[in-house]
Short mmCIF file of the C-alpha atoms (twelve columns), coordinates in Angstrom:
data_MODEL
# 
_entry.id   MODEL 
# 
loop_
_atom_site.group_PDB 
_atom_site.id 
_atom_site.type_symbol 
_atom_site.label_atom_id 
_atom_site.label_alt_id 
_atom_site.label_comp_id 
_atom_site.label_asym_id 
_atom_site.label_seq_id 
_atom_site.Cartn_x 
_atom_site.Cartn_y 
_atom_site.Cartn_z 
_atom_site.pdbx_PDB_model_num 
ATOM 1   C CA . UNK A 1   103.892 157.726 99.020  1 
ATOM 2   C CA . UNK A 2   103.321 155.656 95.907  1 
ATOM 3   C CA . UNK A 3   106.021 153.508 94.407  1 
ATOM 4   C CA . UNK A 4   107.262 154.910 91.027  1 
ATOM 5   C CA . UNK A 5   105.939 151.853 89.265  1 
ATOM 6   C CA . UNK A 6   102.420 152.533 90.519  1 
ATOM 7   C CA . UNK A 7   101.800 155.083 87.826  1 
ATOM 8   C CA . UNK A 8   98.941  155.050 85.322  1 
ATOM 9   C CA . UNK A 9   101.073 153.127 82.886  1 
ATOM 10  C CA . UNK A 10  101.714 150.468 85.448  1 
ATOM 11  C CA . UNK A 11  98.084  150.217 86.512  1 
ATOM 12  C CA . UNK A 12  97.176  149.581 82.871  1 
ATOM 13  C CA . UNK A 13  99.618  146.669 82.805  1 
ATOM 14  C CA . UNK A 14  98.434  145.509 86.235  1 
ATOM 15  C CA . UNK A 15  95.090  144.147 85.137  1 
ATOM 16  C CA . UNK A 16  96.616  142.300 82.197  1 
ATOM 17  C CA . UNK A 17  99.585  140.912 84.070  1 
ATOM 18  C CA . UNK A 18  98.072  139.770 87.417  1 
ATOM 19  C CA . UNK A 19  95.361  137.389 86.082  1 
ATOM 20  C CA . UNK A 20  97.766  135.727 83.663  1 
ATOM 21  C CA . UNK A 21  100.205 134.898 86.428  1 
ATOM 22  C CA . UNK A 22  97.716  134.165 89.114  1 
ATOM 23  C CA . UNK A 23  95.692  131.771 87.016  1 
ATOM 24  C CA . UNK A 24  98.626  129.443 87.331  1 
ATOM 25  C CA . UNK A 25  97.992  129.176 91.069  1 
ATOM 26  C CA . UNK A 26  95.873  126.101 90.327  1 
ATOM 27  C CA . UNK A 27  98.867  124.031 89.303  1 
ATOM 28  C CA . UNK A 28  100.735 121.190 90.952  1 
ATOM 29  C CA . UNK A 29  102.310 122.638 94.031  1 
ATOM 30  C CA . UNK A 30  104.172 121.510 97.088  1 
ATOM 31  C CA . UNK A 31  103.310 123.158 100.439 1 
ATOM 32  C CA . UNK A 32  106.533 122.352 102.256 1 
ATOM 33  C CA . UNK A 33  109.805 124.261 101.880 1 
ATOM 34  C CA . UNK A 34  112.833 122.293 100.761 1 
ATOM 35  C CA . UNK A 35  115.313 121.226 103.407 1 
ATOM 36  C CA . UNK A 36  118.382 123.422 103.685 1 
ATOM 37  C CA . UNK A 37  120.941 122.551 101.057 1 
ATOM 38  C CA . UNK A 38  118.476 120.341 99.136  1 
ATOM 39  C CA . UNK A 39  118.775 120.126 95.372  1 
ATOM 40  C CA . UNK A 40  115.886 121.761 93.418  1 
ATOM 41  C CA . UNK A 41  113.014 119.435 92.627  1 
ATOM 42  C CA . UNK A 42  110.827 119.542 89.599  1 
ATOM 43  C CA . UNK A 43  107.456 118.700 91.285  1 
ATOM 44  C CA . UNK A 44  105.905 117.483 94.537  1 
ATOM 45  C CA . UNK A 45  105.260 113.837 95.101  1 
ATOM 46  C CA . UNK A 46  104.965 111.000 97.654  1 
ATOM 47  C CA . UNK A 47  108.494 111.641 98.951  1 
ATOM 48  C CA . UNK A 48  107.336 114.963 100.539 1 
ATOM 49  C CA . UNK A 49  105.411 115.426 103.853 1 
ATOM 50  C CA . UNK A 50  102.563 117.340 102.174 1 
ATOM 51  C CA . UNK A 51  101.439 116.455 98.723  1 
ATOM 52  C CA . UNK A 52  98.376  117.847 96.919  1 
ATOM 53  C CA . UNK A 53  97.221  119.019 93.518  1 
ATOM 54  C CA . UNK A 54  94.872  121.886 92.648  1 
ATOM 55  C CA . UNK A 55  93.434  122.020 89.175  1 
ATOM 56  C CA . UNK A 56  90.537  123.451 87.216  1 
ATOM 57  C CA . UNK A 57  88.898  120.924 84.909  1 
ATOM 58  C CA . UNK A 58  85.586  121.448 83.060  1 
ATOM 59  C CA . UNK A 59  84.584  124.464 85.129  1 
ATOM 60  C CA . UNK A 60  85.221  122.695 88.472  1 
ATOM 61  C CA . UNK A 61  88.042  123.443 90.920  1 
ATOM 62  C CA . UNK A 62  89.469  120.199 92.340  1 
ATOM 63  C CA . UNK A 63  91.798  119.762 95.296  1 
ATOM 64  C CA . UNK A 64  93.281  116.307 95.470  1 
ATOM 65  C CA . UNK A 65  95.115  115.673 98.812  1 
ATOM 66  C CA . UNK A 66  97.350  112.641 98.559  1 
ATOM 67  C CA . UNK A 67  99.314  113.035 101.799 1 
ATOM 68  C CA . UNK A 68  99.069  115.335 104.775 1 
ATOM 69  C CA . UNK A 69  100.527 114.461 108.275 1 
ATOM 70  C CA . UNK A 70  97.837  113.665 110.825 1 
ATOM 71  C CA . UNK A 71  95.058  113.414 108.194 1 
ATOM 72  C CA . UNK A 72  93.389  110.062 107.757 1 
ATOM 73  C CA . UNK A 73  90.890  111.024 105.048 1 
ATOM 74  C CA . UNK A 74  92.147  112.102 101.646 1 
ATOM 75  C CA . UNK A 75  88.992  113.114 99.841  1 
ATOM 76  C CA . UNK A 76  88.670  114.910 96.658  1 
ATOM 77  C CA . UNK A 77  87.182  118.393 97.263  1 
ATOM 78  C CA . UNK A 78  85.222  119.985 94.394  1 
ATOM 79  C CA . UNK A 79  83.920  123.508 93.852  1 
ATOM 80  C CA . UNK A 80  81.629  123.155 90.803  1 
ATOM 81  C CA . UNK A 81  80.930  126.127 88.599  1 
ATOM 82  C CA . UNK A 82  84.406  127.588 89.168  1 
ATOM 83  C CA . UNK A 83  86.463  127.889 85.965  1 
ATOM 84  C CA . UNK A 84  89.591  129.660 84.816  1 
ATOM 85  C CA . UNK A 85  87.556  132.814 83.945  1 
ATOM 86  C CA . UNK A 86  86.258  132.908 87.499  1 
ATOM 87  C CA . UNK A 87  89.739  132.608 88.880  1 
ATOM 88  C CA . UNK A 88  91.015  135.366 86.615  1 
ATOM 89  C CA . UNK A 89  88.055  137.572 87.625  1 
ATOM 90  C CA . UNK A 90  88.830  137.016 91.311  1 
ATOM 91  C CA . UNK A 91  92.408  138.197 90.675  1 
ATOM 92  C CA . UNK A 92  91.420  141.378 88.800  1 
ATOM 93  C CA . UNK A 93  91.327  143.215 92.136  1 
ATOM 94  C CA . UNK A 94  94.868  142.208 93.082  1 
ATOM 95  C CA . UNK A 95  96.888  145.069 94.594  1 
ATOM 96  C CA . UNK A 96  100.490 145.760 93.728  1 
ATOM 97  C CA . UNK A 97  102.602 145.573 96.921  1 
ATOM 98  C CA . UNK A 98  105.999 146.306 95.301  1 
ATOM 99  C CA . UNK A 99  109.113 144.835 93.666  1 
ATOM 100 C CA . UNK A 100 111.121 142.325 95.708  1 
ATOM 101 C CA . UNK A 101 113.989 139.909 95.377  1 
ATOM 102 C CA . UNK A 102 113.489 136.340 96.539  1 
ATOM 103 C CA . UNK A 103 116.852 135.446 98.081  1 
ATOM 104 C CA . UNK A 104 117.168 131.783 97.099  1 
ATOM 105 C CA . UNK A 105 119.331 129.987 94.605  1 
ATOM 106 C CA . UNK A 106 118.840 131.371 92.056  1 
ATOM 107 C CA . UNK A 107 117.733 134.785 93.313  1 
ATOM 108 C CA . UNK A 108 114.568 135.895 91.570  1 
ATOM 109 C CA . UNK A 109 113.367 139.455 90.939  1 
ATOM 110 C CA . UNK A 110 109.569 139.509 91.395  1 
ATOM 111 C CA . UNK A 111 106.585 141.764 91.715  1 
ATOM 112 C CA . UNK A 112 104.596 141.143 94.886  1 
ATOM 113 C CA . UNK A 113 100.770 141.158 94.515  1 
ATOM 114 C CA . UNK A 114 98.047  140.754 97.160  1 
ATOM 115 C CA . UNK A 115 94.532  139.499 96.659  1 
ATOM 116 C CA . UNK A 116 91.865  138.949 99.302  1 
ATOM 117 C CA . UNK A 117 88.252  137.875 99.810  1 
ATOM 118 C CA . UNK A 118 86.382  139.579 102.561 1 
ATOM 119 C CA . UNK A 119 82.653  139.351 103.367 1 
ATOM 120 C CA . UNK A 120 80.518  141.300 103.253 1 
ATOM 121 C CA . UNK A 121 81.933  143.383 100.422 1 
ATOM 122 C CA . UNK A 122 81.208  146.939 101.572 1 
ATOM 123 C CA . UNK A 123 82.798  150.320 100.838 1 
ATOM 124 C CA . UNK A 124 85.526  151.672 103.176 1 
ATOM 125 C CA . UNK A 125 84.157  152.437 106.626 1 
ATOM 126 C CA . UNK A 126 83.649  151.043 110.066 1 
ATOM 127 C CA . UNK A 127 81.841  147.815 109.195 1 
ATOM 128 C CA . UNK A 128 82.328  144.335 110.660 1 
ATOM 129 C CA . UNK A 129 84.060  142.152 108.018 1 
ATOM 130 C CA . UNK A 130 85.133  138.535 107.900 1 
ATOM 131 C CA . UNK A 131 88.401  137.783 106.022 1 
ATOM 132 C CA . UNK A 132 87.921  134.485 104.208 1 
ATOM 133 C CA . UNK A 133 91.145  134.266 102.187 1 
ATOM 134 C CA . UNK A 134 94.291  136.230 101.484 1 
ATOM 135 C CA . UNK A 135 97.003  135.531 98.921  1 
ATOM 136 C CA . UNK A 136 100.458 137.021 98.425  1 
ATOM 137 C CA . UNK A 137 101.726 136.102 94.990  1 
ATOM 138 C CA . UNK A 138 105.268 136.772 93.844  1 
ATOM 139 C CA . UNK A 139 105.254 137.043 90.012  1 
ATOM 140 C CA . UNK A 140 108.366 136.993 87.850  1 
ATOM 141 C CA . UNK A 141 109.426 140.599 87.056  1 
ATOM 142 C CA . UNK A 142 110.070 139.892 83.370  1 
ATOM 143 C CA . UNK A 143 107.447 137.182 82.744  1 
ATOM 144 C CA . UNK A 144 104.074 138.015 84.354  1 
ATOM 145 C CA . UNK A 145 102.756 134.568 83.418  1 
ATOM 146 C CA . UNK A 146 105.150 132.902 85.919  1 
ATOM 147 C CA . UNK A 147 104.873 132.985 89.717  1 
ATOM 148 C CA . UNK A 148 107.640 131.773 92.007  1 
ATOM 149 C CA . UNK A 149 106.144 131.969 95.502  1 
ATOM 150 C CA . UNK A 150 102.649 132.118 97.090  1 
ATOM 151 C CA . UNK A 151 101.411 132.524 100.634 1 
ATOM 152 C CA . UNK A 152 97.730  131.775 100.998 1 
ATOM 153 C CA . UNK A 153 95.852  132.211 104.225 1 
ATOM 154 C CA . UNK A 154 92.231  131.531 105.049 1 
ATOM 155 C CA . UNK A 155 89.435  128.993 105.340 1 
ATOM 156 C CA . UNK A 156 90.529  127.197 102.131 1 
ATOM 157 C CA . UNK A 157 93.441  125.776 104.231 1 
ATOM 158 C CA . UNK A 158 91.341  123.863 106.809 1 
ATOM 159 C CA . UNK A 159 93.841  120.972 107.042 1 
ATOM 160 C CA . UNK A 160 96.536  123.281 108.409 1 
ATOM 161 C CA . UNK A 161 96.210  124.348 112.063 1 
ATOM 162 C CA . UNK A 162 97.582  127.791 111.155 1 
ATOM 163 C CA . UNK A 163 95.240  128.107 108.115 1 
ATOM 164 C CA . UNK A 164 98.126  129.037 105.888 1 
ATOM 165 C CA . UNK A 165 100.292 127.528 103.163 1 
ATOM 166 C CA . UNK A 166 103.565 128.619 101.572 1 
ATOM 167 C CA . UNK A 167 104.119 127.394 98.002  1 
ATOM 168 C CA . UNK A 168 107.600 127.712 96.563  1 
ATOM 169 C CA . UNK A 169 108.248 126.854 92.917  1 
ATOM 170 C CA . UNK A 170 111.626 125.648 91.714  1 
ATOM 171 C CA . UNK A 171 110.462 125.247 88.113  1 
ATOM 172 C CA . UNK A 172 107.545 126.550 86.081  1 
ATOM 173 C CA . UNK A 173 106.220 125.286 82.766  1 
ATOM 174 C CA . UNK A 174 103.794 127.086 80.446  1 
ATOM 175 C CA . UNK A 175 102.073 124.157 78.866  1 
ATOM 176 C CA . UNK A 176 98.931  122.175 79.564  1 
ATOM 177 C CA . UNK A 177 99.172  118.815 81.211  1 
ATOM 178 C CA . UNK A 178 97.143  115.610 80.975  1 
ATOM 179 C CA . UNK A 179 94.309  115.402 83.479  1 
ATOM 180 C CA . UNK A 180 93.469  112.000 84.893  1 
ATOM 181 C CA . UNK A 181 91.274  112.282 87.887  1 
ATOM 182 C CA . UNK A 182 91.310  109.418 90.427  1 
ATOM 183 C CA . UNK A 183 88.153  107.296 90.619  1 
ATOM 184 C CA . UNK A 184 87.259  108.978 93.941  1 
ATOM 185 C CA . UNK A 185 87.163  112.266 92.171  1 
ATOM 186 C CA . UNK A 186 85.519  111.560 88.805  1 
ATOM 187 C CA . UNK A 187 83.663  114.476 87.326  1 
ATOM 188 C CA . UNK A 188 79.873  114.375 87.154  1 
ATOM 189 C CA . UNK A 189 78.583  113.013 83.805  1 
# 
């Protein structure tokens, strides 16, 4: 049975809302949940066990890993030819899972979306497929340009033995930031 929000009117909104919110996935994020009773933080940083930044700059997706337990190399990983339009296009196929309430302080009413990358891309049927990545994104119910929580699973999380990462946002800003790439990660000239 379909959820009442999954009507034609909602589907029309779906394509406009999902890419706007999901494009923000390439923001500064922290992949470790806060300790119980901890005060909200405004961003990740060296005081946390896992600290990395994902960003898109000049049509290249960068992942800068500053700190990860048990990891001795902290390279800059680049995926050239991947811009914001590519990210939004990847999220056009996101599927609406349903409305939910994130029970934290403060509680947040969100719409849960799921996006996946499976190869080969074939029609429904009994075909062998390899799931490369899956993302569950929890988008603010009233502001589809804001996401509050993400679970990503797949080969993009090679540093983690479970191949997954939870991202929980305490704050969210809708403004561009200043990009200064470290020397080890300078863009090609």
